[in-house]
N, C-alpha and C positions, 0 to 999 in steps of 0.2 A: 591383402588390402579386404576392407570392409566397408557394406555400403554406406554407413554412419560416415566412414573419413569423405565419398563424395559430398553424402547430405552439410559433412561442416565447411567442407570447401563450397558448394553451393552455396551457405550460408554466408559464408564470411565475402567471397563475390557481392552478395546482390548489398551487402553495407544497409540494414539496416530495412531495405524495402517489403514491407511485412507483407504485402499483398503478392507478391513474385515468389518471396517465400513459402506461404500459405498456398497460393496456387499446385507450386511445384509438387511439395510437400501431398497434398492434394490427389494430385496426377498419379506421384509413388506409388497411395494404396488403391487404388482403382488398379491399379496396370499388372502389382505383389498381389491381388484379387486373380483378376480376374485370369493371371496367366499358372495357377492354383489351382485352379476348379478348368481352367481347358489344359492340364498337365504337364507345365512346361517347368523346364527343370536346368540343375548344372549352370553352366557356360548359357544357352543362350537365355535362361531368366536373369543372371546378372547382369547379362546386356541391357535385357531391356528394363531392368530398374535403372542401371544408369540412366540407361537417356531417357527415361519418367523424370526421374529430380534434373539435371540438365535441361527439359525438355525446351526453354524459355530460355534458358541464359544468352542469347543471343538479342535479347528487348534492349538493355543499355544502352550496347553496343548500333540499333540501327535506329532507336532513337536520337542519337548522338550525330550518327551519322544522315539520318535521312527525314530525321523530325517526326517519326513515326514510327509505330511498331505493328505493323500491317504484317502477316505472315509469311511472303513474300521474304521479305525482308529481317528476320528472326532468323529461315532457313537459310537466309545466306550468310551472315553474321554470328550465327550459332557454334557449326563446327573450327572455326580457328579458338572461338573459348574455349569448346571444350578441350581442346586438343592443350591448352596449356591446363588446363585444371588438374588433367589428367596424366601431364608426363611423370609429376613423384612415385605413380607410384607404378610404375613399369610393366603398362599391362603390352600382351601382345600385340604388335601392329595389326593383324585380323577383328581383333576386336574393338580394337578403339577406329578402325574403317567403320562395321560395322553402325558401334552411333553412331558417330559423324552423318552418317548416312540416313538413320534412321533422321537426329535434330533435322536433315536438309531437307526431308521429307513428311515434318509432324501436319501440313497443313497440306498433305500436295493427296485428294483424295483420288483419284480417278486412277492413281500408279498407287496400288500394294501391296506390297513387292514382303512376303513374309506375314505367317502367325504373333511377331517377335510387334510389329508393324501393324499393324488389325488393333491388338492388342491398345498398344500407344496411343492410338486417334480416337478409338471410343474409351479409355479414363479420361484424355484429352477433353473429350463431347460430355461427358460427367460431369468435369465437372467449370463449363463454359458457359452450361445453359444455365445454372442457375446462377456462375458468373454475371454475367448478358442478361439479363432476363429472358428469354427464346422464345415465342410465343408457341402457342398450342398448333398451326402450324409448322411452326420450322421442328420442331420435335418431331413431326411426324412424318418429315421430309428425309429427318435424321434416323428415323428408326428403320423408317424403309430402305433410304439408300445406305447410308453405311453400316450399320451396323452387324456382325457374321455373327459374332462368339456365343454359345452360348450363357455361359453368365453377365456377360457384355448384352444380352436382350434381356437377361431374365434381370437384372440393374438397372438398366432404365424403364423397363414399365415395372417397376418398383416402388423408383420415386421420381417417374414424372406420368404416371400412369392418365392412359384415355380417360378422359372423363366425359363422362352425359352428365345430361343439366339439368336434371335433377342431383341433387343437392342430399345428402345423409344431414343428419336429427347432428352430428356431432359435429359436419363443419357447418349449419349453420348455426349453432351453439356457438362455435371458434368466430366463423363471420360475426357475429353480432358483438361478440368479448372486444374482440379486433375494435369493432367501431363504436364501442364506449371509453378504447383506449384513446381513440383518435381525438377524440370531442374533448380530453386533457392539455391537448398543447393547444386546442382554439386560439384566436387572439380577437377578444368582439367587449373592449375599450368602451363602446358606443351602445351598443344594441346588450350586451350584459344578457344575447342569445348563445350558448354555445353548440357548434353543430360536429359532428363524429359521425366517419362512413369510413368504411373497409368497400377497397372489388378484390374479388374476387377470379383472377385472370385461369383459360380455361389450361394454361400451363402453368397453373398449381398455386401462384404467386400470389399474396395480400398485399394491396399497397390503402397504408391509412391516406385519410387525409380531413380536413379542418377547417373552418369557416378562420378565413382572412379580414381582417376591415380595415379601412381606411379614412382619417375624416375627412373625406372627403366621400365618402359613402359611395360612387359610380368604380370605383378601383377594387372594390370588396369582393372576393372573390370564394362561392360558397363552394363547401364541407366533400362534396360531391366530384363538383367539378376537379378543387385539389385534387383529390386520388383519380378521375381516370387522368388527369392532365399530368399525372404523376407518370399512371402507368402508361400512358400514347409517345410521354417521352421518352417513356426508357424501352422502342419495340415495341412494345401490347397492340393489340387488336381485338383480340377472342375474349367478350369477358361470360363469366357464367355468373354470380351474382352481386349484386350489392346490400349492404345493411348500412340502412339509418338512423342516429338519435340525436338528437337534441330535447333543448329545452332550458330557463332562464335557469344561468349560474350561481343564481343563491336559493333556490329553490328543487328540493330531487324530480326528476323528472315524472311525470305521471300522463304524458300523452305521445300521438306520436307526430311524429317532425317528419309529412313529407317533402318532398324533392320540389323545388322551384319549376318556373315556368320554363326559365334559358334552363335549368340546369339538365330537365325532362328530355329537352331538343336536341343536348347535345349525346344526353345519353341514346336517343335515336341513332344520331349517328354511327355507334358504333355499334350499338344493342340491334337482338333480333325482337319483335315484338310483344315475343315471349321472356321473355327477359326478366327472370326474378327481381325481385325489388322487397326489400327488408327492413320493416316499420318499430323500431323497437321500446318500448319504454320501460324493459329492466333486458336485464340480459336470459330470460326466462321466458319471459311474455311480449311475443313478436306477431304480425298480423304479415301478412306476406301478399305482395302486386304480383300486376307482369308489367309490364312498362306500355303497353297499349290501356293495361287500365287506367293509369294516369296519363296516360299520350293517346286517347282513340284518332284526332287526327293531327299529325304531326305533320310540320311544311315541307 
């Protein structure tokens, strides 16, 4: 049996569910990488790789039976599907038992049993952090409580580093560039004034926002609040900086576009007084203010 045979079975079972297939393949890749770095080989590595490919295979039945893909349902429903998918390969029962056990415990973080279990959980988190857009605080908790292997820790630190409040020059330019890209999506048929914002979270995610107007005016939403509301609705609560760019649709941008009072107050809800606000007139030309500069007396 080859691991490609298991992957083929998983893809067939998922029947076009791109997210589930992509997620499984990413977890498999991380698990294989960590296992190799940790010196895991032979049957133990093969069992881990099969479990990584099939770890979320219970999602479909979980949704059908319980209307939820929660981890506890995945753990309950996954093993039966695993046995069905692995039956053509005539694996020893002992190996199938271990694969089923791993899948029935891949969301059980308080009872780690074996290096294969540890690696599977770390690989799953490395993918889930990005897919679920976990906050910086959550990542810090995971870093402290979950990760144990040297390679897993290294991947976590490199991909999701603990970030200081100061942006590098490269980060500044990227954030401003993202704000310009966000401005291209503005819906401003009434004011003809397009604004874009790019919000950087502590977890390293960038949320774009643009102004969205309404003919009745009052429901209009500013770019800054669009970005903030998108981030908060995804579970983010801690932010490093925001970049803002705006100007008339028909003319080149030649001035800075500070946030309105309502947007400043919304920023104050989630951001500290020294929160950096980048106002840009071009990708290379911008000024940096703090929230307290623009909102000295918050409500």
